[in-house]
N, C-alpha and C positions, 0 to 999 in steps of 0.2 A: 444403202450404207454397207460398209465392210467392217466386220468385227473380228479381230484377232483375239483369242482367249488362251491363256496359259494356266495350268494348274495340274497338280498330280501328287502322287505318293500315296495318298490315302482317299478313301471314299468321301471323307469330310470336305475335301477340296473338289473332287471330281462331280459329285452328284448335285451340289448347288450350281456348278457351272452348267451342267446339262439341263437342269431345270430352267435356268435363265434363257439358255439357247432355245429350249422348246418353246418358251413364252414368245421370244423374238420371232421365231419362225411362224408362229400362230397369228401374231398381230401384224407382222410385216414379212410375208413370204419371199419378198425380193431381196431380203438382206442376204449377203454372202458372208460365210463364217469359215474361219480356219482355226482349229484347235492344235495348239503346240504342247507336246509332252516329252516323255522320254521313252526309249525302247523298253527299259527295264521296269518303268513304273506301272502301276496298276491301271493307269489311264490308257496304256496301250492295248489292254485286254478289254476294257469297258467302252471307251469312246467309239471305236469302229463299228460296234453293233448298233449304234444310233444313226448310222448313215451320215456322219459329220466329217468332212474333210479333215485329215489328221496328219500331222508332220512331227518329226521328232528332232531333238537336238541332244548333244551329249552333255550332260550335267550330273553332278552329285552334290550332296550336302556336306557341310563342314561337321567334323567330330568336334563335340564340346570340350573334350580333354585334348591335351597336347598330343599330337601324333604327326609323324611324317607324311601320313596319308593326305594331311590338309594342304601340303605343297602341291600335290597332284590335283586336289580340288580347286586351288587357285588357278592352275594351269587350264583345267577343264572349264572354269568360269569364264576365263578370258577367250578360250576357243568357242564356248557356247554363245557368248555374246556376239562374236563374229558371224556364227551360224544364224543366230537370230536376226542380225542386221540384214543378211541375205534374204531370209524369209520375208521380212517386213518389206524390204525394197521391191521383192517380186509380187507380194500380195497387195501392197499399198492400202493398208487398213486405215479407215477414218479414225479408229480408236483401238487401243489395246487394253485388254482387261485382265488382270491378274487375280486368281482365285486362291493362291497360296501354294506353298511347296517350293523347292529350290529351283525348279525349272521356271517358275514365274519370275525369280530374281533375275535371271539372264535375259529373259524376253522383255520384261518391263524396263529393265535398265538400258538395254539396247534401244527401245522405243523412245525413252526420253532423250537419248543422245541424238536421234533422227528427228526430234521435235514432233513426234506424233502424240496426240492427246492420251493420257493414261489414267486408268483408275484401278486401285487394288480393292479387294473385298475381303475383310476380316470376319471369319465366322464365329471365333471364340471370344471369351471374356478377357483372356490375356493373349496379345498378339504374338505370332510366331516371330522369329528373328528375321526371316526374309521380308515379311510385311513391315516390320519396324524400321528396318534399313531403307526399304523402298519408299516409305512414306515421305521422306525428305526429298525425293526426286519427282514423284508422280504429281498429278493435277489434283486428284481427289481420293479420299479414303471412305469407302462405304463399310458400315459396321453393323453387326447383329445384336450386340449387347451395348446398352448405353454406357455401361461402366468402363468400357474399353477406350472411351473417347480421350481419356487423360493420358494415354500412352502415345497419342499421335500429335503432330504439329497443329496448332489452333488455326482454325479457318478452313482447314481442308476436309474436315470430317462431316459426313452426312449418315444419319441412321436410315438404313433401308430394310433391315431384317434379312433373314436368310432365304434365298430364292426357292429352296426346297419346300418352305412352308406353303407358298402359294400353290405349287403343283399338287401337293398332297390335299390341300383344302378342297380342291375341286373333285376329288375321288368320292364316289358314292358307295353306300353299302350294297353288298351283293351276296351271292351264295358261294363265294370263292373258297371258303373253308371246306367245302365238300370235295375240292381237288386234293385235299390232304386227308380225306376220310375222317373229317371232323364234323360235328353237328353245328350248323350255323345258328341254332337256337340256344346253344349252351354257353354259359359264360366262359370266356377264353382268355388265356394269358399268352402273349407271345414273348419269347425269351431270346436274346441273341447278344453276342459280345462284340458288335461292331462289324465292319466289313471283312475283317480278317479273323474274327473270333477271338476268344479270350481263354487262356488255359485254366485260370482259377475259376472261372464260371463253369467251364466244361466239367472240371473235377467235382465241383459242388453239385452240378445236375446229375451226374452219375450216381452220386450218393442219394440224391433226392428222389430219384425215380420211383422207388418203392412206395414212398410216402404219397406221391401224386396218384397213384393207383386207387387210393382210398378216397380221393376227393370228388365232389360233384361239380367240378369245373373241368376244362380240358387245357392242355399244354401244347403249344407249338413251339418247338426249339430249333433254332439254326446254329449249329455248332462252329461254323467256319470251315472251309474247305480243308485246311491243313490239319485240323483236329478230328475231322469225321473218321478218316481212316484209322486213327490212333484208338478211338472208342467205339469203332463200328460194331464189333461183336456185342458189346454191352447195349448199345443203342438198338440194334435188331432184336436182341432177346427181349428188351423192354417193350418194344412196339408189339411184339407177338403176344405178350402177357397182358398189355394194357390198351384198351380201346380209346382212352382219353388222353393219350400221349403221342405225339408225332414228332419225329426228329429228321432234320434234313441238313445237308452241308450248307446250303445257301438259299435265301429267299430273293428271287429275282424280282417279284412284283410286291415289294415291300409296302408301298404305298396303299395298295389295294388290301393287303393283309391287314395293316393297321386300321383302315377304315371299318374292319369287320371284327376287331377284338375289343376287350374291355379293359385290358391292362398291359402295359409294356414294361419289361424288365431288361435293361441293358446298360451299357456304359454311358457316360454323360458327354458323348461327343455332340457337337454343335448341330449337325444334321439330324441326329435322332431327336434332340430337343426341339428343333424347328418342326419336324414332323408330328410329334406328339402333342405340342401346343396348338398347331393349326387345326388338329382333330379334337382337341379337348380331351385328350387321354390322360387318366392318372398314370403315374409311374413309379417304379422302384429303380433308382439309379445308382450305379456302382462305379464311381469314377476310377479311371485307369490311373495307376500310380507311375506309369511309364511315359507320360506325356510331358512336354516342355512346360516348366513352371507350374506343374500341377494345375493347369488351366481347367481340367474337367471338374475338379472339386469346386472351383468357383462357378463353373457353368451350373452345376447341380444345386449349389447353395441358393442361387437366385430363385430357383423354383421351390426349394424348401422354405424359404422365407414367406412365400405367398400360399403355401399349403397344397401345392400341386403334386408334390412327390414325397416319397421317403427315400432317404439316402443311406446307403450301407457302404462303409469304407472297405476297400479292397482287403486289407488285413483283417477286418472283422467279419468277412463273408464266410458263413458255414451253413450247413443244411438247416438247422433250426431256425436261424435268423432269417434265411430266405423264405422258407415255407411259411413261417408264421407272418412275415410281412405280406406275402401273397394272400394267405387266408384273411388277414385283417382287412385288406381292401376289398378283395372279391366277395367275401361273405358278409359285408357290411354295405348295403345298398346306399344308406344315407352318406356315409363316409365316401364311398365311390364317387357319388354325384357331386359332393362338395369339392373333391379333389379335381373332378372333371371340369367344373365351372372354373376353378382357380387356374387350371392349365389353359382352358380356352381364352381366359382373359390376357394371358401372356403371349397369345398367338399373334402373328403378323401376316395378314392374309393378301397383302398386295406387294410383297417383297420384290418380286421380279419387275413388276410395273415401276416401283420406286427406283430400282437400279437402272432400268431402261431409261427413265427420265434423266437420270444423272448422265448417263451415256450420250443421250440426245442433246442435252444442253451443251456439253463439252464439244461435240462434233459441230454443232451450229456456231459455237464461239469460234472454233478453229476455222470454219469456212469463212466467217466475217473478217477474220484477221488475215 
């Protein structure tokens, strides 16, 4: 089987794609894969490190407000569709899978025009504009939240969950925290602001550092590459003064870290939610106010409703609210266990398998026709 996959822009599109491809390579090593992204997108930095064949097209997203730049976007879309058609004709995929982001729009649209079977995967509780438009052209729509079904054409939607969940579910506890000079036996909270970091969370953490020094739990914080330099002096000073706080720009082995901590504090991105629920981690989620249709708030609310997390609105985030929320969960073993069970109950542990089933059924149907 040959699979072409397109997705990019943020880790929320890229990491589920990589998790799915890892699963495919594991169960069917003979599968040929080609990942399509853009040169400027985050995918161009991440995907090549996984030894996955990678090609790029020129594409950019539409601005939501009126701007003449959208004229260039239309031109680039038409050009990128032409580029995508060339890649499809050369690779001859049995199926094309879109994981979100504007690059997927060009590739999936091109595939539908060439009569190649197509699937899009929507990770969030509210669909992105690209997937919403593509849903009228593609064969199937895979979703991670049941509530998003209403936004897509009837008869096309299949619930699979997020492939990242299945990859993380298989990770075992270890002494990985020692690599960060932390004690694996001590209660630990990991804090990060998504794949790119978050300014508000960084600002709050800088103020909270002195309070963490007095706690009998430990903190691992990933600031994001772009913010690490800005706060580096304060971070280094804090690490020298506190044995229970470690700050890094980025956590490469996030799945393994999550398997060894007791609480997660982060944005409410779909990938983070898939990871925490697959492991049964309690969480404190701070939805980003800068995402389309405020979908992270809805992502988080689904877990608030079942008692798996505590939610802090971005505008309400401050040192006292953050530290008290962490204390409330980490220092109350009964509450922590209740939240962990609720989180685990929301996990989908076979998401990649479910998505592969969709892919295989479509390719078999295509061959029969």
